[in-house]
C-alpha positions in Angstrom: 1.3 101.5 29.4 4.9 100.6 30.2 7.1 103.0 32.0 10.6 103.5 30.6 13.8 105.2 31.9 12.8 108.9 32.5 15.8 110.4 30.8 18.6 108.8 28.8 20.8 111.4 30.2 20.4 110.3 33.8 23.7 109.1 35.3 24.5 106.9 38.3 24.7 110.0 40.5 21.2 111.2 39.8 18.0 110.4 41.6 16.2 107.1 41.1 12.6 107.3 39.8 10.0 107.3 42.6 9.0 103.9 43.8 5.7 102.5 42.8 2.9 102.2 45.4 0.7 99.3 46.6 -2.8 99.6 45.3 -5.6 100.7 47.6 -7.1 97.7 49.4 -10.0 96.2 47.6 -9.5 98.1 44.3 -10.3 95.8 41.4 -7.8 95.0 38.6 -9.8 97.0 36.0 -9.3 100.2 38.0 -5.4 99.9 37.9 -3.4 101.2 35.0 0.4 101.1 34.3 0.7 104.8 33.4 3.5 107.1 34.3 2.6 110.7 33.6 6.3 111.6 33.2 6.7 108.9 30.6 3.3 107.9 29.2 4.4 106.6 25.9 3.9 103.0 24.7 5.0 102.4 21.1 4.6 106.0 19.9 5.8 109.4 21.1 2.6 111.6 20.8 1.6 113.0 24.2 -2.0 113.5 23.2 -2.4 110.1 21.6 -0.9 108.6 24.8 -3.6 110.2 27.0 -6.3 109.2 24.6 -5.1 105.6 24.5 -5.3 105.5 28.3 -8.8 106.9 28.3 -10.0 104.5 25.6 -8.5 101.5 27.5 -11.3 101.7 30.1 -14.9 102.6 30.6 -14.2 104.1 34.0 -14.2 107.9 34.8 -11.3 107.5 37.2 -8.5 105.0 37.5 -5.5 104.5 39.7 -1.8 104.1 38.8 1.0 102.8 41.2 3.6 105.2 39.6 4.9 108.3 41.4 3.8 107.0 44.8 0.4 106.0 43.5 -2.4 108.4 42.5 -5.8 108.6 40.8 -6.3 109.9 37.2 -9.6 111.6 36.2 -10.6 110.6 32.7 -14.0 112.0 32.1 -14.5 115.7 31.2 -17.1 116.1 33.9 -14.8 114.8 36.6 -11.8 116.8 35.3 -13.9 119.9 35.5 -14.9 119.1 39.1 -11.3 118.4 40.2 -10.3 121.9 39.0 -13.3 123.8 40.3 -14.5 122.1 43.5 -11.9 123.2 46.1 -14.2 121.9 48.9 -13.3 118.4 47.8 -10.1 118.8 45.8 -7.5 121.0 47.4 -4.7 122.9 45.7 -2.4 122.4 48.7 -0.5 119.9 46.6 -0.7 120.0 42.8 2.2 117.8 41.7 3.1 114.1 42.0 5.0 112.4 43.6 3.3 114.0 46.6 6.1 113.6 49.1 8.8 115.2 46.9 7.6 117.4 44.0 4.2 118.0 45.6 5.3 119.1 49.0 8.1 121.2 47.5 5.9 123.0 45.0 3.3 123.4 47.8 5.6 126.0 49.3 4.9 128.4 46.4 2.1 130.9 46.2 -0.8 131.3 45.2 -1.4 128.0 43.5 -1.0 126.0 46.8 -3.8 128.0 48.5 -7.5 127.4 48.2 -10.2 130.1 48.0 -10.8 132.5 49.5 -7.3 132.6 51.0 -5.6 132.7 47.6 -7.5 135.7 46.3 -5.3 138.6 47.6 -2.2 136.9 46.3 -3.8 136.2 42.9 -4.8 139.8 42.6 -1.1 140.8 42.9 -0.4 138.7 39.7 -3.6 139.9 37.9 -2.6 143.5 38.3 0.4 142.9 36.0 -0.7 140.0 33.8 -4.4 140.6 32.9 -5.7 142.3 29.8 -4.6 145.9 29.4 -1.5 145.4 31.6 -0.1 143.2 28.8 -0.9 145.4 25.9 2.1 147.7 26.2 4.4 144.7 25.7 3.1 143.8 22.3 5.4 146.2 20.3 8.5 144.6 22.0 7.2 141.1 21.4 6.6 141.9 17.7 10.0 143.4 17.3 11.8 140.4 18.9 9.6 138.0 16.9 10.6 139.7 13.6 14.3 139.8 14.6 14.3 136.1 15.5 12.6 135.0 12.2 14.8 137.3 10.1 17.8 135.7 11.7 17.1 132.4 10.0 14.6 132.9 7.2 17.2 133.2 4.5 18.7 129.8 5.6 15.6 128.0 4.5 15.5 126.0 7.8 15.6 126.3 11.6 15.6 124.1 14.6 12.4 125.6 16.0 12.6 124.8 19.7 16.1 126.2 20.3 16.1 128.9 17.7 12.7 130.3 18.3 10.4 128.7 21.0 13.1 128.9 23.7 13.9 132.5 22.7 10.8 134.5 22.2 8.6 133.7 25.2 11.5 133.4 27.6 13.1 136.7 26.6 9.7 138.3 26.9 9.2 136.8 30.3 12.6 138.1 31.4 11.6 141.5 30.2 8.4 141.2 32.3 10.4 140.5 35.5 13.4 142.6 34.5 16.0 139.9 34.9 19.2 139.4 32.7 18.7 137.1 29.7 22.0 135.5 30.6 20.3 134.0 33.7 17.8 132.1 31.5 19.6 128.7 31.3 19.9 128.5 35.1 16.3 129.5 35.8 14.9 127.3 33.0 16.7 124.3 34.4 15.3 124.9 37.8 11.7 125.4 36.5 12.0 122.1 34.5 12.7 120.2 37.8 9.1 120.6 38.7 7.3 120.0 35.4 9.7 117.4 33.8 12.4 116.5 36.3 15.6 115.0 35.0 16.9 113.7 38.3 19.7 116.3 38.6 18.3 117.7 41.8 15.3 117.2 44.2 12.3 119.5 44.0 13.2 120.8 47.4 16.6 121.7 46.1 15.1 123.5 43.2 12.8 125.5 45.5 15.7 126.4 47.7 17.7 127.5 44.6 14.9 129.7 43.4 14.7 131.4 46.7 18.5 131.9 47.0 18.6 133.4 43.6 15.6 135.7 44.3 16.6 137.0 47.8 19.1 139.7 46.8 16.9 140.7 43.8 13.7 141.1 45.9 15.7 142.9 48.7 16.8 145.5 46.1 13.4 145.9 44.5 11.5 146.4 47.8 12.5 150.0 47.6 12.9 150.3 43.9 11.1 152.6 41.5 11.0 149.9 38.8 7.7 148.8 37.3 8.4 145.1 36.6 6.4 142.2 38.0 9.0 141.3 40.8 9.1 144.9 42.0 5.3 144.9 42.1 5.2 141.7 44.1 7.6 143.1 46.8 5.7 146.3 47.1 2.2 144.9 47.1 -0.2 144.4 50.0 -2.3 141.4 51.0 -5.2 141.7 53.4 -4.3 145.4 53.9 -0.8 144.7 55.1 2.6 144.6 53.4 3.6 141.3 51.9 6.3 139.6 54.0 9.7 138.7 52.6 8.8 135.0 52.7 5.5 135.6 50.9 7.2 137.6 48.2 9.8 134.9 47.7 7.2 132.2 47.5 5.0 134.2 45.0 8.0 135.2 42.9 9.2 131.6 42.7 5.8 130.6 41.5 6.0 133.3 38.8 9.4 132.0 37.6 8.3 128.4 37.4 5.1 129.2 35.6 6.6 131.7 33.2 9.6 129.7 32.0 8.0 126.7 30.5 4.4 126.5 29.2 4.4 128.9 26.2 7.7 127.4 25.0 6.1 124.0 24.7 2.8 125.3 23.3 4.6 127.1 20.4 6.5 124.0 19.7 3.4 121.8 19.6 1.7 124.4 17.4 4.4 124.7 14.7 5.2 121.0 14.5 1.5 120.4 13.9 1.1 123.1 11.3 4.2 121.9 9.5 2.3 118.7 8.7 -0.9 120.5 7.6 -0.2 122.5 4.3 -3.8 123.2 3.7 -4.1 124.9 7.1 -0.9 126.9 6.4 -2.3 128.1 3.1 -5.4 129.5 4.8 -3.5 131.2 7.6 -1.1 132.7 5.1 -3.7 134.1 2.8 -6.5 135.0 5.2 -5.5 136.9 8.3 -9.1 136.9 9.5 -8.7 133.2 10.4 -5.8 133.9 12.8 -8.0 134.1 15.8 -9.6 130.8 14.9 -6.2 129.3 14.4 -5.0 130.3 17.8 -8.1 129.0 19.5 -7.9 125.7 17.6 -4.3 125.3 18.6 -5.3 125.9 22.3 -8.1 123.3 22.0 -6.2 120.7 20.1 -2.9 120.8 22.0 -3.5 121.2 25.8 -0.4 120.2 27.7 -1.0 120.5 31.5 -1.9 117.6 33.8 -2.2 119.2 37.2 -3.1 117.4 40.5 -5.3 118.1 43.5 -5.3 116.6 47.0 -8.5 115.0 48.5 -9.8 117.0 51.4 -11.8 114.1 52.8 -12.9 110.6 51.9 -15.0 110.9 48.8 -16.9 108.5 46.6 -16.3 109.0 42.9 -17.5 106.8 40.0 -18.1 103.9 42.4 -14.8 104.0 44.2 -13.7 105.7 47.4 -10.9 108.2 47.3 -9.3 108.7 50.7 -8.4 111.9 52.4 -4.9 112.9 51.3 -5.0 110.9 48.0 -3.8 112.6 44.9 -5.8 112.9 41.7 -4.4 114.1 38.3 -6.8 116.1 36.1 -5.3 116.1 32.5 -6.5 119.1 30.5 -5.7 116.9 27.4 -8.6 114.6 28.1 -11.1 117.5 28.6 -10.7 118.9 25.1 -10.0 115.6 23.3 -13.3 114.1 24.1 -16.0 113.7 21.5 -18.7 114.6 24.0 -17.0 118.0 24.4 -15.8 118.6 20.9 -16.8 116.9 17.6 -14.0 114.9 16.0 -11.6 116.2 18.7 -8.3 114.9 17.3 -8.8 116.8 14.0 -7.4 120.3 13.6 -10.4 122.3 12.2 -10.4 126.0 11.6 -14.1 126.0 11.0 -15.3 124.7 14.3 -18.4 126.6 15.6 -17.6 125.7 19.3 -14.3 125.0 20.9 -14.3 123.8 24.5 -11.1 123.4 26.4 -9.3 123.9 29.7 -5.9 124.6 28.4 -5.4 127.4 31.0 -7.1 125.4 33.7 -10.5 126.1 35.3 -11.9 127.7 38.4 -10.0 129.7 40.9 -6.6 128.9 39.6 -7.1 129.6 35.9 -3.7 130.6 34.5 -3.0 134.3 35.0 -0.5 134.3 32.1 -3.2 133.4 29.5 -3.4 136.9 28.1 0.4 137.1 27.5 0.3 133.6 25.9 -2.5 134.5 23.5 -0.7 137.7 22.5 2.6 135.9 21.9 0.8 133.3 19.7 -1.0 136.0 17.8 2.2 137.8 17.0 4.0 134.5 16.1 1.3 133.7 13.5 1.3 137.2 12.0 5.1 137.6 11.8 5.9 134.1 10.8 3.4 133.7 8.0 4.3 137.1 6.6 7.8 135.8 6.0 7.4 132.0 5.7 4.0 131.2 4.3 4.8 127.6 3.6 7.0 125.2 5.5 7.4 121.5 6.4 9.2 119.2 8.7 12.7 118.3 7.4 12.4 114.7 6.2 13.7 111.8 8.3 12.6 113.2 11.7 10.3 111.6 14.2 8.4 114.1 16.3 8.8 113.1 19.9 7.0 114.6 22.8 7.9 114.7 26.5 5.5 113.8 29.3 5.2 115.6 32.6 3.0 118.0 34.5 3.6 120.2 31.5 4.1 118.3 28.3 6.8 119.3 25.9 8.1 118.8 22.4 11.7 117.6 21.7 13.7 119.7 19.2 12.7 119.4 15.5 13.8 121.1 12.2 11.5 123.1 9.9 12.4 123.9 6.3 11.1 126.1 3.5 12.2 127.4 0.2 15.2 129.7 0.8 14.7 133.3 -0.3 
């Protein structure tokens, strides 16, 4: 697949795309693919089809690409599962490519850059505020904001969904969770995007430094605060029976900001652009609230969007090739769920599936701690949206375009419906 310019908005003053690498010695031609995860498209703009095209182009379970300093890509669901769960072979020390820039910069953050069992006390700090019952009290606020946003445009008979809703609800909810001013969102979202879908405006190291500079006075204040938000909890928590250091708190808080300011925005956009093209599915969701749970799970299964990486701990033979210590391997969650050995007719959106297998929130020790919040936000979105807009479609003349990256995205699109 042919790599294109990463961003049409890049100027002469921005960073050049990472150089391609020389293939490993002795690697045969049929193991090498021309695939850039940040721009995987070739003749179409559907992220999931792009990944499926790559998988279907070879019989191998793993291939190598020279893009982004050169790395392996796991294609089979079995190997993708191993990469996420087998920390003895595949380390989380570096989880992004290019390794020397984005990977090493992101590796400064906690707890994703730590392997078990070292990561566990840091992960517990997040779980305390993000798991199950800890999220439930937020639901009334999420519901109120969701209703207000929809009411703000429902009478117009149209909305630009990404900017008017997807970038509003989950990001405002997240800012409530960390008790930060909504006016800071544009700055923080831009910094978070430099890891998952960089536009060349700054290096990953600069983005990391900017996060820490922003957070320092906030964390200093909250260390002795009586607030109950997630950032205050981080500063006042213990790890291994000792207070967390200022550096640890900054690294953990930075990870929280990067993780909280991107994924749900994109997942909602993928979901609604897909439902807009499926009137029969809309009709069922609108008339039968009992299918909402199945709809959320099918959205998760059909539209995974994270392609995380791991670093080889030692030389390892995989699928007949040798991966060397320090090599990077990408494990696309897209190709786990979209495999007919894992799910029947995987590209179809089917509310009646008996079994739905996916890794949309990852797998193993670093399963996403924000999954409960994401599920609750999706539940509220379906309930409040379909109560007001039971039928909608894409405004004619649009081409839905996705973005590649560690976290895939959906470019802005317009939905329309009969005005009330």
